[in-house]
C-alpha positions as CSV (number, residue, x, y, z in Angstrom):
1,M,83.4,217.9,153.7
2,K,84.4,215.0,152.0
3,L,87.6,213.4,153.5
4,K,89.2,209.6,152.0
5,N,89.6,206.5,153.7
6,N,94.0,206.9,153.4
7,F,93.8,210.5,155.3
8,F,91.9,208.5,158.6
9,I,94.7,205.6,158.1
10,I,97.4,208.1,158.3
11,Y,95.8,210.6,160.3
12,Y,95.5,207.9,163.2
13,F,98.9,205.8,162.4
14,I,100.5,209.7,163.1
15,L,98.3,209.8,166.6
16,Y,99.7,205.9,167.6
17,L,102.8,206.7,166.8
18,T,102.9,210.0,169.3
19,L,101.6,208.0,171.6
20,L,104.6,205.2,171.3
21,I,107.0,207.8,171.4
22,G,105.2,209.4,174.4
23,F,105.8,205.4,175.8
24,F,109.4,205.0,174.9
25,F,110.3,208.4,177.3
26,G,107.9,208.2,180.4
27,E,105.5,210.8,178.9
28,D,103.9,212.2,182.0
29,F,102.5,215.7,181.3
30,A,99.6,215.3,183.1
31,R,101.9,214.8,186.4
32,G,101.3,212.0,189.1
33,F,100.6,209.0,186.8
34,K,104.7,207.6,187.0
35,Y,104.2,208.5,190.7
36,D,101.1,206.6,191.4
37,Y,102.7,203.5,189.2
38,Q,105.5,203.3,191.9
39,I,102.8,203.6,194.9
40,H,100.7,200.8,193.3
41,Q,104.1,198.6,193.1
42,N,105.2,198.8,196.5
43,L,101.8,198.2,197.0
44,I,102.1,194.8,195.6
45,K,105.3,193.7,197.2
46,D,103.7,195.0,200.2
47,L,100.4,192.6,200.1
48,F,100.3,190.9,196.9
49,D,103.4,189.1,196.6
50,V,102.5,187.1,199.6
51,S,99.5,186.2,197.9
52,I,95.8,187.7,196.0
53,S,93.8,186.4,198.8
54,Y,96.3,187.8,201.4
55,G,96.4,191.4,199.4
56,L,92.7,191.5,199.9
57,L,92.0,190.5,202.8
58,N,94.9,193.2,204.4
59,Y,94.0,196.1,201.6
60,D,93.4,198.3,204.7
61,Q,96.7,198.0,205.7
62,N,98.5,200.2,203.3
63,Y,96.0,202.8,202.6
64,V,95.6,203.8,198.8
65,P,91.9,205.5,197.3
66,H,92.6,202.6,194.1
67,S,90.4,199.5,194.1
68,P,92.2,196.7,195.3
69,L,90.8,194.9,191.9
70,F,93.1,197.6,189.6
71,I,96.5,196.4,191.5
72,I,95.3,192.6,191.0
73,Y,94.9,193.4,187.5
74,I,98.7,194.7,187.4
75,V,99.6,191.7,189.5
76,I,98.2,189.0,187.1
77,F,99.1,190.6,183.9
78,K,103.1,191.4,184.9
79,K,103.1,187.6,185.7
80,I,101.7,186.8,181.9
81,F,104.2,189.4,180.1
82,V,107.1,188.9,183.0
83,Y,109.2,192.2,182.2
84,E,107.9,195.6,183.5
85,D,107.9,197.1,180.2
86,L,106.2,194.7,178.1
87,F,103.1,194.9,180.5
88,R,102.9,198.7,180.3
89,F,103.3,198.5,176.3
90,I,100.7,195.4,176.0
91,N,98.2,197.6,178.5
92,L,98.8,201.2,176.4
93,H,97.4,199.2,173.2
94,I,94.2,197.8,175.7
95,C,93.5,201.5,176.0
96,L,93.1,201.9,172.9
97,L,89.8,200.5,172.8
98,I,88.5,203.4,174.4
99,P,88.7,206.0,170.9
100,I,87.4,202.4,169.5
101,F,84.6,202.0,170.5
102,I,83.5,205.9,170.9
103,G,84.1,206.1,167.2
104,L,81.7,202.4,167.2
105,S,79.3,204.4,169.6
106,L,79.3,207.5,167.2
107,K,78.3,205.1,164.4
108,Y,75.7,203.1,165.5
109,R,74.2,206.6,167.5
110,F,74.3,208.9,164.7
111,N,74.0,206.4,161.3
112,L,77.1,207.5,160.0
113,K,78.7,205.8,156.7
114,K,82.4,205.3,155.8
115,N,84.8,208.1,156.0
116,D,82.5,210.8,158.0
117,P,84.3,213.2,159.1
118,I,82.5,212.7,162.6
119,F,84.9,210.1,162.9
120,L,87.8,212.2,163.8
121,L,86.4,213.6,166.6
122,P,87.9,209.7,168.8
123,S,91.1,211.3,168.1
124,I,90.5,214.0,171.2
125,F,91.7,211.2,173.6
126,F,95.1,211.6,172.0
127,L,95.5,215.0,172.6
128,S,94.7,214.4,176.4
129,P,97.5,214.3,178.6
130,Y,95.9,212.4,180.9
131,F,94.3,209.4,178.6
132,R,97.5,209.6,177.4
133,A,99.5,209.3,180.8
134,G,96.9,207.3,181.8
135,A,97.6,204.6,179.2
136,I,101.6,205.1,179.1
137,W,101.5,204.3,183.0
138,T,98.3,201.9,184.1
139,D,95.7,204.0,185.4
140,D,92.9,203.1,186.8
141,N,90.8,206.0,185.4
142,I,91.6,204.9,181.9
143,L,91.0,200.9,182.4
144,A,88.0,201.6,183.8
145,L,86.7,203.7,181.0
146,I,87.8,201.1,179.0
147,F,84.9,198.9,180.2
148,F,82.6,202.4,180.7
149,S,82.7,203.0,177.0
150,I,82.0,199.2,176.1
151,S,79.2,199.9,178.5
152,L,77.9,202.8,176.6
153,F,78.1,201.0,173.1
154,Y,75.5,198.5,174.3
155,F,73.2,201.2,175.8
156,I,72.9,202.8,172.6
157,K,72.6,199.8,170.7
158,F,69.5,198.7,172.9
159,E,68.5,202.9,172.5
160,K,68.1,201.8,169.2
161,D,66.7,198.8,169.6
162,K,64.7,198.0,172.9
163,S,63.2,194.7,172.0
164,K,66.6,193.0,172.4
165,T,67.4,191.9,176.4
166,K,70.8,191.1,175.7
167,Y,71.8,194.6,175.2
168,I,70.8,195.9,178.6
169,I,72.4,192.6,180.0
170,L,76.3,193.4,178.5
171,N,75.6,197.3,179.3
172,T,75.1,196.5,183.2
173,F,78.0,193.6,183.2
174,F,80.7,196.4,181.8
175,L,79.9,199.1,183.6
176,A,80.0,196.5,186.9
177,A,83.4,195.7,185.5
178,S,84.3,199.8,184.9
179,C,83.1,200.2,189.0
180,Y,85.2,197.3,190.3
181,L,87.9,199.0,188.7
182,R,86.9,202.9,190.1
183,P,84.3,202.5,192.5
184,I,82.9,205.7,192.1
185,Y,81.2,205.0,188.6
186,C,78.5,203.1,190.2
187,I,76.5,206.6,190.5
188,F,76.3,206.5,186.8
189,S,74.3,203.5,187.1
190,I,71.5,206.2,188.4
191,Y,71.3,207.4,185.0
192,F,70.9,203.9,183.6
193,F,68.2,202.9,186.2
194,V,66.1,206.4,185.0
195,I,66.3,205.6,181.2
196,Y,65.5,201.9,181.5
197,F,62.4,203.1,184.0
198,I,61.3,205.3,181.8
199,N,61.5,203.1,178.9
200,L,60.2,199.9,180.3
201,K,58.6,200.3,183.0
202,F,57.6,197.3,185.5
203,E,58.3,194.7,182.4
204,K,60.0,191.6,183.0
205,K,63.4,193.1,181.4
206,F,63.7,195.9,183.9
207,I,62.8,193.2,186.8
208,F,65.6,191.1,185.3
209,Y,68.1,194.1,184.9
210,I,67.4,194.7,188.5
211,I,68.5,191.7,190.1
212,T,71.3,191.5,187.1
213,N,72.5,194.7,189.3
214,L,72.4,192.9,192.6
215,L,73.9,190.0,191.7
216,L,76.9,191.9,190.2
217,A,77.3,194.4,193.1
218,F,76.9,191.6,195.8
219,P,80.7,190.6,195.6
220,A,81.5,194.5,196.6
221,F,79.0,194.7,198.9
222,Y,80.4,191.9,201.0
223,Y,83.9,193.1,200.6
224,V,83.0,196.7,202.1
225,F,80.5,195.7,204.0
226,I,80.5,192.5,205.5
227,L,84.6,191.8,205.7
228,D,84.7,195.8,206.1
229,I,87.4,196.5,203.9
230,D,86.4,200.0,203.5
231,K,88.9,202.7,204.7
232,W,90.1,203.1,200.8
233,I,86.7,204.1,200.2
234,F,85.8,206.1,203.3
235,T,88.5,207.6,205.0
236,Y,88.6,210.8,203.3
237,L,84.7,211.4,201.8
238,F,83.9,214.9,202.6
239,R,87.3,216.4,203.7
240,E,86.3,219.6,201.9
241,N,83.2,222.1,202.3
242,I,80.6,221.8,199.7
243,I,81.4,225.6,197.9
244,N,85.0,224.3,197.5
245,H,83.5,221.0,195.7
246,I,80.7,222.9,193.8
247,S,83.2,225.8,193.0
248,L,86.2,223.5,191.7
249,T,84.0,221.0,190.0
250,S,82.1,223.8,188.1
251,T,85.0,225.3,186.1
252,L,86.0,221.6,185.4
253,I,83.0,220.7,183.7
254,C,82.6,223.7,181.9
255,F,86.0,223.7,181.1
256,Y,85.7,220.1,179.1
257,L,82.1,221.6,177.6
258,F,83.4,224.6,176.5
259,P,84.8,224.2,173.3
260,F,81.0,221.9,172.0
261,L,79.1,225.1,174.0
262,F,80.7,227.9,172.9
263,K,78.4,229.3,169.9
264,D,75.4,228.7,171.7
265,I,76.8,230.5,174.8
266,F,78.1,232.9,172.8
267,K,74.0,233.2,171.3
268,K,72.2,233.6,174.9
269,R,75.2,236.1,176.2
270,N,71.9,238.7,176.5
271,E,70.5,236.1,179.2
272,F,73.6,236.5,181.5
273,F,73.0,239.9,181.8
274,S,68.9,239.5,183.0
275,F,68.1,240.9,186.6
276,K,67.5,237.0,187.5
277,N,71.2,235.6,186.3
278,L,72.6,238.8,187.5
279,F,71.3,238.0,190.9
280,V,72.1,234.3,191.4
281,F,75.6,234.9,190.0
282,G,76.2,238.3,193.0
283,I,74.9,235.6,195.1
284,T,77.3,232.6,194.2
285,F,80.3,235.1,194.1
286,I,79.3,236.1,197.9
287,L,79.4,232.7,198.6
288,L,82.3,232.0,197.3
289,L,84.1,235.2,199.0
290,F,83.1,234.1,202.5
291,Y,83.3,230.7,202.3
292,F,85.7,229.5,199.7
293,S,88.8,228.0,201.8
294,Y,90.6,225.5,199.3
295,D,94.4,226.1,200.7
296,R,96.0,223.1,198.8
297,D,99.0,223.7,196.8
298,Y,97.7,220.7,194.3
299,S,94.8,219.6,192.6
300,G,91.8,222.4,192.1
301,G,92.0,222.5,188.8
302,I,93.5,225.0,186.0
303,F,91.1,228.4,186.4
304,Y,91.9,227.8,190.7
305,R,95.7,227.4,189.9
306,L,96.1,230.2,187.1
307,S,94.1,232.4,189.4
308,N,96.3,232.1,192.3
309,V,99.7,231.8,190.2
310,I,98.8,235.2,188.0
311,F,97.1,237.0,190.8
312,E,98.5,235.6,193.9
313,N,94.3,235.3,195.2
314,N,90.5,233.5,194.1
315,I,89.0,236.9,192.7
316,V,89.5,235.8,189.7
317,F,88.5,232.0,190.2
318,F,85.5,233.4,192.2
319,I,83.8,235.1,189.1
320,I,85.2,232.5,186.4
321,S,83.2,229.6,189.1
322,S,80.0,231.8,189.5
323,L,80.0,232.1,185.6
324,C,80.2,228.6,185.2
325,L,77.6,227.6,187.6
326,L,75.6,230.4,185.6
327,I,76.3,228.9,182.1
328,L,75.2,224.9,183.5
329,F,72.0,226.3,184.4
330,I,71.2,228.4,181.2
331,I,72.1,225.6,179.4
332,F,71.4,222.4,180.9
333,G,68.6,223.9,184.2
334,K,66.1,225.4,182.4
335,K,64.2,222.5,181.0
336,K,61.3,221.4,183.0
337,S,60.4,218.6,180.8
338,F,61.8,215.1,182.5
339,E,63.1,214.5,179.6
340,N,66.0,217.1,180.0
341,I,67.9,214.0,181.7
342,D,71.3,215.6,180.8
343,I,70.8,217.1,184.1
344,L,70.8,214.3,185.8
345,I,74.6,213.9,183.8
346,I,75.6,217.3,185.2
347,I,74.2,216.1,188.6
348,I,76.6,212.6,188.3
349,L,79.6,214.6,187.6
350,F,79.6,216.7,190.4
351,S,79.3,214.0,192.9
352,L,82.1,212.4,191.4
353,E,84.7,214.0,193.4
354,I,82.5,213.5,196.6
355,D,85.7,213.7,198.7
356,G,86.0,217.7,198.4
357,V,90.0,217.4,196.4
358,V,88.9,217.8,192.6
359,Y,91.4,216.5,189.7
360,H,91.3,217.1,186.5
361,E,91.7,213.2,185.6
362,T,88.7,212.5,187.6
363,Y,87.0,214.7,184.4
364,D,89.7,213.8,181.6
365,P,88.9,211.7,179.4
366,L,85.4,211.0,181.2
367,I,83.5,214.1,179.5
368,Y,85.0,213.2,176.3
369,V,83.4,209.9,176.6
370,L,80.1,211.1,177.7
371,I,79.5,214.0,174.9
372,L,80.1,211.6,172.4
373,S,78.0,208.8,173.6
374,L,75.7,209.9,176.3
375,F,74.5,213.3,176.5
376,K,71.0,214.4,174.2
377,S,71.1,217.9,174.5
378,E,70.7,219.4,171.2
379,I,73.6,221.8,171.3
380,I,75.9,218.8,171.6
381,K,74.2,216.3,168.9
382,K,74.0,219.6,166.7
383,F,77.6,220.2,167.6
384,I,78.5,217.1,166.1
385,T,75.8,216.2,163.3
386,E,76.8,219.0,161.6
387,L,80.3,219.0,162.3
388,N,82.3,221.3,159.8
389,L,86.5,222.9,159.2
390,Y,85.6,225.8,161.4
391,K,84.6,223.2,164.7
392,L,87.0,221.4,163.6
393,I,90.0,224.0,163.9
394,L,88.3,225.5,167.3
395,L,88.0,222.2,168.9
396,F,91.4,220.8,168.1
397,S,92.9,224.1,168.9
398,Y,91.5,224.6,171.7
399,L,92.5,220.4,172.7
400,V,96.4,221.4,171.5
401,L,97.0,224.6,173.2
402,F,95.8,222.8,176.5
403,Y,97.9,219.9,176.1
404,I,100.8,222.2,175.4
405,S,99.9,224.2,178.7
406,S,100.4,220.8,180.6
407,V,104.1,220.3,178.5
408,F,104.7,223.6,179.6
409,R,103.6,223.2,183.1
410,T,105.8,219.8,183.7
411,L,109.1,221.1,182.4
412,I,109.1,224.3,183.1
413,L,107.0,224.8,186.2
């Protein structure tokens, strides 16, 4: 499948125009981003209008589960651009760095030539209601993902040329920047630690990597643990039981992985009926039946909400969740080799909602970033490298359907 250069220009320009239209109308089909933006404005008035140092030192007075550096970003850029809408408009364009750097990551990772159809994949972000709303309303998830995407770009360059220490430094620096905006992303440092140790062992480069991490982490450590300004991080940790957390998270992870794994799930369908897997499925379902107790009227993910709205109970959700855990085990958990590093990414994804209240925006568009840049599974790599019209139709139909459902949920429900 060959595409002309003009096609890419026109295609991405149209998608860019839809984002501008969304900005003009204040699009928030993910629901909650506009509300969060107003909370941030109130926080700025209460604390940071006095001074930045006052806001930092008194941040625990007004609880919001967002990094104070994210609030400072809003304060500084609003002062630079004066008008609120102008600030948001500039921020919208800064967020376009995500598809740009993911495109660059794909180029270096798979040695793509000009006009390769794979360059269509970063357009995923323009069809994500969470990327769109987050870019339009200045969300910390999306801002952190900018730096995270840049970090992954330099990590890919390291994997291509392991002699360059500068790629390790840049990967670490931009990961730290993303963590200062979205602290939970620090969990990804475990992944990079493992990869660098596998490749470098105790070489000087690895020691230098450790020192760089410690230096970059020190300001955050000092702020949270020495100054004891930590309520915004620790207030609601572990507020739900582990059964709730695992079951809800598994459905969201599978929801975003599904179009990339669909063909292989279908091929492995007979495995689901083996005695061992049926036993695991049954045990999981029974545990959910007796110990699941999530009764919030918000969050939970698409399958949890649909089960409650359509069937007015959790039974369908229990079945889907048990199946999702089985899928993740069959696809990612069976290899005995330590080289199966993707299982570490899955574990990290389970750790992101450690407070137990599971939201779509935690994983969207993060999982797309990981799929296109970090996952090493042959299944996912094959989907990307052997991209064809059928796969594109499947993927983008899935994305468009979810986007339409988000619009419907916002405007009708």
